[in-house]
C-alpha positions as CSV (number, residue, x, y, z in Angstrom):
1,X,128.5,-121.5,-60.8
2,X,125.5,-123.5,-59.5
3,X,124.1,-123.0,-56.1
4,X,125.0,-126.3,-54.5
5,X,125.4,-127.2,-50.9
6,X,128.9,-127.6,-49.4
7,X,129.1,-129.2,-46.0
8,X,131.5,-126.8,-44.4
9,X,131.1,-124.3,-41.7
10,X,134.5,-122.7,-42.2
11,X,136.6,-121.8,-45.3
12,X,139.9,-122.3,-43.4
13,X,139.6,-126.0,-43.2
14,X,141.6,-128.7,-45.0
15,X,140.3,-132.1,-46.2
16,X,142.5,-134.6,-44.3
17,X,142.3,-137.4,-41.8
18,X,142.6,-134.9,-38.8
19,X,139.7,-132.9,-40.2
20,X,137.4,-136.0,-40.2
21,X,138.3,-136.8,-36.6
22,X,138.1,-133.2,-35.4
23,X,134.7,-132.6,-36.9
24,X,133.3,-135.8,-35.4
25,X,134.6,-134.7,-32.0
26,X,133.3,-131.2,-32.4
27,X,129.8,-132.5,-33.1
28,X,129.9,-134.7,-30.0
29,X,131.1,-131.8,-27.9
30,X,128.4,-129.5,-29.2
31,X,125.7,-132.0,-28.3
32,X,127.2,-132.3,-24.8
33,X,127.3,-128.5,-24.4
34,X,123.7,-127.9,-25.5
35,X,122.5,-130.1,-22.7
36,X,124.3,-127.9,-20.1
37,X,123.3,-124.4,-21.2
38,X,120.0,-122.6,-20.1
39,X,117.0,-124.1,-21.9
40,X,115.9,-120.8,-23.4
41,X,119.3,-120.2,-24.9
42,X,119.5,-123.8,-26.2
43,X,116.1,-123.4,-27.9
44,X,117.1,-120.1,-29.4
45,X,120.2,-121.7,-30.8
46,X,118.4,-124.7,-32.1
47,X,115.8,-122.7,-34.0
48,X,118.5,-120.4,-35.4
49,X,117.2,-117.3,-33.6
50,X,120.8,-117.0,-32.2
51,X,124.0,-118.7,-33.0
52,X,126.4,-119.5,-30.2
53,X,129.8,-119.4,-31.9
54,X,132.5,-122.0,-31.1
55,X,130.0,-124.0,-29.2
56,X,132.4,-127.0,-28.9
57,X,134.8,-124.7,-26.8
58,X,132.0,-123.4,-24.6
59,X,133.4,-124.5,-21.2
60,X,137.0,-125.0,-22.3
61,X,138.6,-121.8,-23.5
62,X,138.2,-118.2,-24.7
63,X,138.1,-117.1,-28.3
64,X,140.9,-114.7,-29.3
65,X,143.7,-112.5,-27.9
66,X,145.7,-109.4,-28.8
67,X,149.4,-109.4,-27.9
68,X,152.7,-107.7,-28.1
69,X,155.5,-110.0,-29.4
70,X,157.3,-110.0,-26.1
71,X,154.2,-111.3,-24.4
72,X,154.7,-114.5,-26.3
73,X,158.5,-114.8,-26.7
74,X,160.0,-112.5,-24.1
75,X,162.8,-109.9,-24.3
76,X,165.6,-112.4,-24.0
77,X,168.7,-111.9,-26.1
78,X,168.2,-113.6,-29.4
79,X,168.9,-112.9,-33.1
80,X,166.1,-111.7,-35.4
81,X,166.0,-115.1,-36.9
82,X,165.7,-116.7,-33.5
83,X,162.9,-114.4,-32.6
84,X,161.0,-115.3,-35.8
85,X,161.5,-119.0,-35.3
86,X,160.3,-118.7,-31.7
87,X,157.2,-116.7,-32.8
88,X,156.3,-119.5,-35.2
89,X,156.6,-122.2,-32.4
90,X,154.6,-120.1,-29.9
91,X,151.8,-119.3,-32.4
92,X,151.4,-123.1,-33.1
93,X,151.2,-123.6,-29.3
94,X,148.8,-120.8,-28.6
95,X,146.5,-121.4,-31.6
96,X,145.7,-124.8,-30.2
97,X,144.9,-123.4,-26.7
98,X,142.0,-121.1,-27.9
99,X,139.1,-121.2,-30.3
100,X,139.9,-118.1,-32.4
101,X,142.6,-115.8,-33.6
102,X,145.9,-114.2,-32.5
103,X,146.4,-110.5,-33.2
104,X,149.8,-108.8,-32.8
105,X,148.8,-105.2,-32.3
106,X,152.0,-103.3,-32.9
107,X,154.1,-105.8,-34.7
108,X,156.6,-103.5,-36.4
109,X,157.6,-101.7,-33.2
110,X,157.8,-105.1,-31.3
111,X,160.0,-106.8,-33.9
112,X,162.3,-103.7,-34.1
113,X,163.7,-104.8,-30.7
114,X,165.3,-107.9,-32.3
115,X,166.7,-106.2,-35.3
116,X,170.5,-105.8,-35.3
117,X,172.3,-104.9,-38.6
118,X,170.2,-107.0,-40.9
119,X,169.1,-105.6,-44.3
120,X,165.5,-105.3,-45.3
121,X,166.1,-108.2,-47.8
122,X,167.4,-110.4,-45.0
123,X,164.5,-109.5,-42.7
124,X,162.1,-110.2,-45.6
125,X,163.4,-113.7,-46.1
126,X,162.9,-114.5,-42.4
127,X,159.3,-113.2,-42.5
128,X,158.7,-115.2,-45.7
129,X,159.7,-118.4,-43.8
130,X,157.3,-117.4,-41.0
131,X,154.5,-116.9,-43.5
132,X,155.2,-120.3,-45.0
133,X,154.8,-121.8,-41.6
134,X,151.6,-119.9,-41.0
135,X,150.1,-121.4,-44.2
136,X,150.4,-125.0,-42.9
137,X,147.7,-126.9,-41.1
138,X,149.1,-126.6,-37.7
139,X,145.8,-125.7,-35.9
140,X,144.0,-128.9,-34.9
141,X,145.9,-130.6,-37.8
142,X,143.4,-129.3,-40.3
143,X,143.3,-125.5,-40.2
144,X,145.8,-122.7,-40.6
145,X,146.3,-120.5,-37.6
146,X,144.3,-117.3,-37.6
147,X,147.0,-114.7,-37.2
148,X,146.9,-111.0,-37.8
149,X,149.9,-108.6,-37.8
150,X,149.0,-104.9,-37.2
151,X,151.7,-102.5,-38.2
152,X,152.6,-99.1,-39.7
153,X,152.8,-96.9,-36.7
154,X,156.4,-97.4,-35.7
155,X,158.3,-94.5,-37.2
156,X,161.9,-95.1,-36.1
157,X,164.5,-96.8,-38.4
158,X,164.3,-100.4,-37.2
159,X,160.5,-100.4,-37.0
160,X,160.3,-99.0,-40.6
161,X,162.7,-101.7,-41.8
162,X,160.4,-104.3,-40.2
163,X,157.3,-102.8,-42.0
164,X,159.1,-102.8,-45.4
165,X,160.2,-106.4,-44.8
166,X,156.7,-107.5,-43.9
167,X,155.3,-106.1,-47.1
168,X,158.2,-107.4,-49.2
169,X,157.8,-110.9,-47.8
170,X,154.0,-110.9,-48.5
171,X,154.6,-109.7,-52.0
172,X,157.2,-112.4,-52.7
173,X,154.6,-115.1,-51.9
174,X,155.4,-118.8,-51.4
175,X,158.1,-120.8,-53.1
176,X,156.3,-120.5,-56.4
177,X,155.4,-116.8,-55.9
178,X,151.8,-117.6,-55.2
179,X,149.9,-115.3,-52.8
180,X,149.8,-116.2,-49.1
181,X,146.4,-116.6,-47.3
182,X,147.8,-116.0,-43.8
183,X,148.8,-113.9,-42.0
184,X,146.3,-111.2,-42.4
185,X,148.2,-107.9,-42.6
186,X,146.6,-104.7,-41.2
187,X,148.1,-101.3,-41.9
188,X,147.2,-98.9,-39.1
189,X,146.2,-95.5,-40.3
190,X,147.1,-92.5,-38.2
191,X,147.0,-89.0,-39.8
192,X,150.1,-87.6,-38.1
193,X,152.2,-90.8,-38.7
194,X,151.4,-92.1,-42.1
195,X,148.2,-90.7,-43.8
196,X,149.3,-87.1,-44.2
197,X,151.6,-86.2,-47.0
198,X,155.1,-85.7,-45.6
199,X,154.4,-87.6,-42.4
200,X,157.1,-90.0,-41.1
201,X,155.6,-93.2,-42.6
202,X,153.8,-91.8,-45.6
203,X,156.2,-93.7,-47.9
204,X,155.3,-96.9,-46.0
205,X,151.6,-96.1,-46.5
206,X,152.1,-95.8,-50.2
207,X,154.0,-99.1,-50.3
208,X,151.2,-100.8,-48.4
209,X,148.7,-99.5,-50.9
210,X,150.8,-100.9,-53.7
211,X,150.8,-104.3,-52.0
212,X,147.0,-104.1,-51.6
213,X,146.6,-103.4,-55.3
214,X,148.4,-106.7,-56.0
215,X,147.5,-109.1,-53.2
216,X,144.3,-107.6,-51.5
217,X,146.5,-107.3,-48.4
218,X,147.0,-105.3,-46.2
219,X,143.6,-104.2,-45.0
220,X,143.4,-100.9,-43.1
221,X,142.5,-100.1,-39.5
222,X,141.5,-96.5,-38.7
223,X,143.2,-95.3,-35.5
224,X,141.5,-91.9,-36.0
225,X,137.9,-93.1,-36.2
226,X,135.4,-91.9,-33.5
227,X,135.7,-95.1,-31.5
228,X,139.5,-95.3,-31.7
229,X,140.7,-91.7,-31.5
230,X,141.1,-91.5,-27.7
231,X,143.1,-94.7,-27.5
232,X,146.9,-95.1,-27.8
233,X,147.4,-96.3,-31.4
234,X,150.2,-98.6,-30.3
235,X,147.9,-100.4,-28.0
236,X,145.0,-101.1,-30.3
237,X,144.5,-103.1,-33.5
238,X,142.1,-105.5,-35.2
239,X,141.7,-109.2,-35.7
240,X,141.5,-110.2,-39.4
241,X,137.9,-111.3,-38.9
242,X,137.1,-107.7,-37.7
243,X,137.0,-108.3,-33.9
244,X,137.9,-105.1,-32.0
245,X,138.9,-105.1,-28.3
246,X,139.6,-101.7,-26.8
247,X,137.4,-100.4,-24.0
248,X,137.8,-102.0,-20.6
249,X,135.9,-101.5,-17.4
250,X,139.1,-102.7,-15.5
251,X,141.9,-100.8,-17.2
252,X,143.0,-98.4,-19.9
253,X,141.7,-98.4,-23.5
254,X,143.9,-101.2,-24.9
255,X,143.7,-104.5,-26.7
256,X,147.0,-105.8,-25.5
257,X,146.8,-109.0,-23.4
258,X,143.0,-109.0,-23.9
259,X,140.6,-110.6,-26.3
260,X,137.0,-111.6,-27.0
261,X,135.9,-114.4,-24.7
262,X,132.9,-115.5,-26.7
263,X,130.4,-114.3,-29.3
264,X,126.7,-114.9,-30.0
265,X,125.1,-113.6,-33.2
266,X,121.4,-112.8,-33.5
267,X,119.2,-113.5,-36.5
268,X,117.5,-110.2,-37.3
269,X,115.7,-111.7,-40.4
270,X,114.0,-114.4,-38.5
271,X,112.7,-111.8,-36.0
272,X,111.3,-109.8,-38.9
273,X,109.5,-112.9,-40.3
274,X,108.0,-113.6,-36.9
275,X,106.7,-110.1,-36.3
276,X,105.1,-109.9,-39.8
277,X,106.0,-106.3,-40.6
278,X,105.1,-104.8,-37.3
279,X,108.0,-102.4,-36.6
280,X,107.3,-101.9,-32.9
281,X,107.0,-105.6,-32.3
282,X,110.2,-106.1,-34.4
283,X,112.1,-103.8,-32.1
284,X,110.7,-105.5,-29.0
285,X,111.6,-108.9,-30.2
286,X,115.2,-107.7,-31.0
287,X,115.5,-106.7,-27.3
288,X,114.2,-110.1,-26.2
289,X,116.6,-111.9,-28.5
290,X,119.5,-109.7,-27.2
291,X,118.6,-110.8,-23.7
292,X,118.9,-114.5,-24.8
293,X,122.4,-113.7,-26.2
294,X,123.3,-111.9,-23.0
295,X,122.2,-114.7,-20.8
296,X,124.1,-117.2,-22.9
297,X,127.3,-115.2,-22.7
298,X,127.0,-114.7,-19.0
299,X,126.4,-118.4,-18.5
300,X,129.4,-119.2,-20.6
301,X,131.6,-116.7,-18.8
302,X,130.6,-118.1,-15.4
303,X,131.1,-121.7,-16.6
304,X,134.6,-121.0,-17.7
305,X,135.4,-119.5,-14.3
306,X,133.6,-122.1,-12.2
307,X,135.2,-125.0,-14.1
308,X,138.6,-123.5,-13.6
309,X,139.3,-123.7,-17.3
310,X,141.5,-121.3,-19.3
311,X,144.5,-122.4,-17.1
312,X,146.8,-122.0,-20.1
313,X,146.5,-118.2,-20.0
314,X,147.4,-118.3,-16.3
315,X,150.5,-120.5,-16.9
316,X,151.7,-118.4,-19.9
317,X,150.9,-115.1,-18.2
318,X,149.6,-113.8,-21.6
319,X,146.3,-112.2,-20.3
320,X,146.0,-109.0,-18.4
321,X,146.0,-109.7,-14.6
322,X,146.9,-113.4,-15.1
323,X,149.8,-112.9,-12.7
324,X,147.1,-112.8,-10.0
325,X,146.5,-116.6,-10.7
326,X,142.8,-115.7,-10.3
327,X,140.8,-116.7,-13.5
328,X,137.9,-114.4,-12.5
329,X,140.2,-111.3,-12.2
330,X,141.8,-112.3,-15.5
331,X,138.8,-113.0,-17.7
332,X,136.9,-109.9,-16.6
333,X,139.3,-108.0,-18.9
334,X,137.9,-109.9,-21.9
335,X,134.9,-108.9,-24.0
336,X,131.6,-110.7,-24.5
337,X,130.3,-109.8,-28.0
338,X,126.7,-109.8,-29.3
339,X,126.7,-109.7,-33.0
340,X,124.0,-109.3,-35.6
341,X,123.4,-110.3,-39.2
342,X,121.0,-109.4,-41.9
343,X,119.9,-105.8,-41.0
344,X,118.8,-104.9,-44.6
345,X,117.4,-108.4,-45.2
346,X,115.3,-107.9,-42.1
347,X,114.1,-104.4,-43.1
348,X,113.1,-105.8,-46.5
349,X,110.8,-108.2,-44.7
350,X,109.4,-105.6,-42.4
351,X,108.6,-103.1,-45.2
352,X,107.8,-105.8,-47.7
353,X,110.5,-104.7,-50.1
354,X,112.9,-106.3,-52.5
355,X,115.8,-103.9,-52.6
356,X,116.7,-103.1,-56.2
357,X,118.8,-100.0,-55.8
358,X,120.4,-97.8,-53.2
359,X,117.9,-95.1,-53.9
360,X,115.1,-97.4,-52.8
361,X,117.0,-98.1,-49.5
362,X,117.9,-94.5,-48.6
363,X,114.5,-93.5,-47.2
364,X,114.9,-96.4,-44.6
365,X,118.5,-95.6,-43.7
366,X,117.5,-93.6,-40.6
367,X,115.4,-96.5,-39.4
368,X,118.3,-98.8,-39.9
369,X,120.6,-96.6,-37.9
370,X,118.0,-96.3,-35.1
371,X,117.8,-100.1,-34.8
372,X,121.6,-100.4,-34.4
373,X,121.6,-97.5,-32.0
374,X,118.9,-99.4,-30.0
375,X,121.0,-102.5,-30.0
376,X,124.1,-100.6,-28.9
377,X,122.2,-99.0,-26.0
378,X,121.0,-102.4,-24.8
379,X,124.5,-103.9,-25.0
380,X,125.9,-100.8,-23.1
381,X,123.2,-101.3,-20.5
382,X,124.3,-105.0,-20.1
383,X,127.9,-103.8,-19.6
384,X,127.0,-101.3,-17.0
385,X,124.6,-103.6,-15.1
386,X,126.7,-106.7,-15.1
387,X,130.1,-105.0,-14.9
388,X,131.3,-107.2,-17.8
389,X,132.8,-105.9,-21.1
390,X,129.8,-106.5,-23.4
391,X,130.2,-105.1,-26.9
392,X,128.2,-105.0,-30.1
393,X,129.8,-106.7,-33.1
394,X,128.9,-106.3,-36.8
395,X,129.1,-110.0,-37.4
396,X,130.9,-111.6,-40.3
397,X,129.1,-114.8,-39.4
398,X,130.9,-116.9,-42.0
399,X,129.3,-120.2,-40.9
400,X,126.0,-118.6,-40.0
401,X,124.8,-116.7,-43.1
402,X,123.7,-119.8,-44.9
403,X,122.7,-121.7,-41.7
404,X,120.2,-119.0,-40.7
405,X,118.8,-118.6,-44.2
406,X,118.3,-122.3,-44.9
407,X,116.5,-122.9,-41.6
408,X,114.2,-119.8,-42.0
409,X,113.4,-120.8,-45.6
410,X,112.2,-124.2,-44.5
411,X,110.5,-123.2,-41.3
412,X,109.5,-119.6,-41.3
413,X,110.3,-117.6,-44.5
414,X,108.4,-120.0,-46.8
415,X,109.8,-118.8,-50.1
416,X,110.7,-115.2,-49.2
417,X,113.5,-113.7,-51.2
418,X,115.7,-112.9,-48.2
419,X,116.0,-116.6,-47.3
420,X,115.6,-118.0,-50.8
421,X,118.9,-116.5,-52.0
422,X,120.7,-118.9,-49.6
423,X,122.4,-116.4,-47.3
424,X,121.8,-113.2,-45.2
425,X,123.9,-110.1,-45.7
426,X,126.6,-109.4,-43.3
427,X,125.8,-107.1,-40.3
428,X,124.8,-103.6,-41.6
429,X,126.3,-104.1,-45.0
430,X,124.6,-102.9,-48.2
431,X,123.3,-106.0,-49.9
432,X,126.0,-107.4,-52.2
433,X,123.8,-107.4,-55.3
434,X,123.0,-103.6,-55.1
435,X,124.6,-101.5,-57.8
436,X,126.4,-98.7,-56.0
437,X,129.8,-97.0,-56.5
438,X,132.3,-97.0,-53.7
439,X,131.4,-93.5,-52.6
440,X,127.8,-94.4,-52.1
441,X,128.6,-97.7,-50.3
442,X,131.1,-96.0,-47.9
443,X,128.7,-93.2,-47.2
444,X,125.9,-95.7,-46.6
445,X,128.0,-97.9,-44.2
446,X,130.3,-95.4,-42.5
447,X,127.7,-94.1,-40.1
448,X,127.3,-97.6,-38.5
449,X,130.9,-98.2,-37.6
450,X,131.0,-96.0,-34.5
451,X,128.0,-98.0,-33.1
452,X,129.8,-101.4,-33.3
453,X,132.5,-101.3,-30.7
454,X,133.0,-105.0,-30.9
455,X,134.2,-104.7,-34.5
456,X,133.1,-103.8,-38.0
457,X,134.4,-103.7,-41.6
458,X,133.5,-102.0,-44.9
459,X,134.8,-103.6,-48.0
460,X,134.8,-102.3,-51.6
461,X,134.5,-104.9,-54.4
462,X,136.5,-104.3,-57.6
463,X,135.7,-106.1,-60.9
464,X,139.3,-107.0,-61.5
465,X,142.8,-106.7,-60.0
466,X,144.0,-103.1,-59.9
467,X,147.6,-104.3,-59.8
468,X,149.9,-101.3,-59.8
469,X,147.1,-98.7,-59.6
470,X,148.0,-97.4,-56.2
471,X,146.0,-94.2,-56.7
472,X,142.7,-96.1,-57.0
473,X,143.3,-98.0,-53.8
474,X,144.4,-94.8,-52.0
475,X,141.3,-93.0,-53.1
476,X,139.1,-95.8,-51.7
477,X,141.0,-96.2,-48.4
478,X,141.1,-92.5,-47.7
479,X,137.4,-92.0,-48.5
480,X,136.6,-94.7,-46.1
481,X,139.0,-93.3,-43.5
482,X,137.4,-89.8,-43.9
483,X,133.9,-91.3,-43.5
484,X,134.7,-92.9,-40.1
485,X,135.0,-96.5,-41.3
486,X,136.8,-98.4,-38.5
487,X,138.2,-101.2,-40.7
488,X,138.6,-101.2,-44.5
489,X,139.2,-103.9,-47.1
490,X,139.4,-103.9,-50.9
491,X,138.3,-107.0,-52.7
492,X,139.0,-108.2,-56.2
493,X,139.5,-111.6,-58.0
494,X,142.9,-113.0,-57.2
495,X,143.4,-116.2,-59.2
496,X,146.6,-118.2,-59.8
497,X,147.3,-121.1,-62.1
498,X,148.6,-124.1,-60.1
499,X,150.5,-125.4,-63.2
500,X,152.4,-122.4,-64.6
501,X,152.1,-119.8,-61.9
502,X,150.2,-117.1,-63.8
503,X,148.5,-114.7,-61.5
504,X,145.5,-112.5,-62.4
505,X,141.8,-112.8,-63.1
506,X,141.2,-116.2,-64.8
507,X,137.8,-117.0,-66.2
508,X,137.9,-120.8,-66.9
509,X,141.4,-121.7,-68.2
510,X,144.8,-120.1,-67.7
511,X,145.6,-117.7,-70.5
512,X,149.2,-118.9,-70.6
513,X,149.1,-122.7,-70.3
514,X,145.4,-123.3,-71.1
515,X,145.0,-125.6,-68.1
516,X,142.1,-125.3,-65.6
517,X,143.9,-126.1,-62.4
518,X,143.2,-122.7,-60.9
519,X,143.2,-121.5,-57.3
520,X,140.8,-118.6,-56.7
521,X,141.3,-116.4,-53.7
522,X,138.6,-114.1,-52.4
523,X,137.9,-112.3,-49.1
524,X,135.4,-114.4,-47.1
525,X,135.0,-112.7,-43.7
526,X,138.0,-110.4,-43.3
527,X,140.6,-112.9,-44.3
528,X,141.4,-114.5,-47.6
529,X,140.3,-118.0,-48.5
530,X,140.1,-120.3,-51.5
531,X,136.7,-120.2,-53.2
532,X,136.4,-124.0,-53.3
533,X,136.6,-124.0,-49.5
534,X,133.8,-121.4,-49.0
535,X,130.9,-122.5,-46.9
536,X,127.6,-122.8,-48.7
537,X,126.1,-119.4,-47.7
538,X,129.3,-117.5,-48.7
539,X,129.4,-119.3,-52.0
540,X,125.8,-118.1,-52.7
541,X,126.8,-114.6,-51.7
542,X,129.9,-114.7,-53.9
543,X,127.7,-115.4,-56.9
544,X,125.6,-112.3,-56.2
545,X,128.5,-109.8,-55.4
546,X,128.7,-106.8,-57.8
547,X,131.6,-104.5,-58.2
548,X,131.6,-101.0,-56.7
549,X,134.3,-99.9,-59.2
550,X,134.3,-101.4,-62.7
């Protein structure tokens, strides 16, 4: 696969008439917004030192939200089918009111309320219809809605039936049996509920692992990790992109009726280029850049309040304290995330290294952890000083990884390997081209998760589909669980022939019908996407990825 440029900033985007109009409008809105934000923040964004995410929504709406089902559709008397149909309509409505995703944090327990005497098979068919709806371009007319269902904790009969039905529906696939892209399914791990042999939902956990071995989904959220252990597992969850909302200065630890308001990602690699290997100066400039990100987020937060926007969440009463009709009291429950990208690319620049192996990197691991600790302390200080819910995010930065690298290559990096490869490595992740087994990768990354309270993920790359090999997936997931990883994904090639329906790893042509009309699904930034829709930076990264189990 050649390294070519693809003019996308998002993999979840269809090529249609709406897309053309929406993109033109977005670019116009971004230019307008850049004129209204503080000059220092605008300059930092323009020179790719920071990236202000969802810039076109800057003064219009918040990013994402975590909900219970009843928050969206109510507890009115309705059939299970009626509840599912209403969820579909409400998701379509809500996804066009905000800039990011919708996470249902306790979906199995929530949906159990609407179950009467339906069988698992009947429930599965209803969910399958919902999943078909969620894979249509109902968001802005050119995107699929970003929806995540967290489940696995409900241990009573109807909740267990719902969990089995969710997994069954996902395994069934669409009308042709092909894998779904959305929703992202997240199985919540809790030792006493489903991880421990003999626990009430241990059988569900095994079934979930089997689904992962075939479809790459579910991913796994660790309710027992350091940063989650003190929260009620029924009130927390994850967005498919890795966003985590739990701690709150104005309420209990909970993600329900709360979300991330906005995010800014900082470019650690550019900072490393500018400080020319001086570690002390590198650290100082990180703090200065964090301040740019902080100021941008505070300005955005105040602009949303002063402009009286986000009225939709007041009308729908879907955000904590929205019944007060006061947007300031409401939005203060949301989070403001500062993300980072390229930790190991930056350290390669600082120490003048080209990482060739994990053994070469280990002597610098303590320094890497110290840098993230420093960022976490700064962000915690911002939270305490401003009384706003700042958090540190291990950025996925789907649309930024190539954007940062391209700019730096042309303006600052001047041929340096970190920029020349066409992308920067996610957050604190081990570079994707480093040969390491899954144990080494998890040990290497696990220590960072507790520092990133805004969200993080560790994924393990497999060379090919482990279909049916539940034990292999179980071994990976539990090793990550035991090493304090907050969110865990397992990746492998998932290809399907669009002509005959064959599913598996396909090199060039389908082994059954010999045609080359192949859809190739890979995990891009927490959620699945078709390879031919990847943004340029993620395509370059995909070329370099090596397996952690072969």
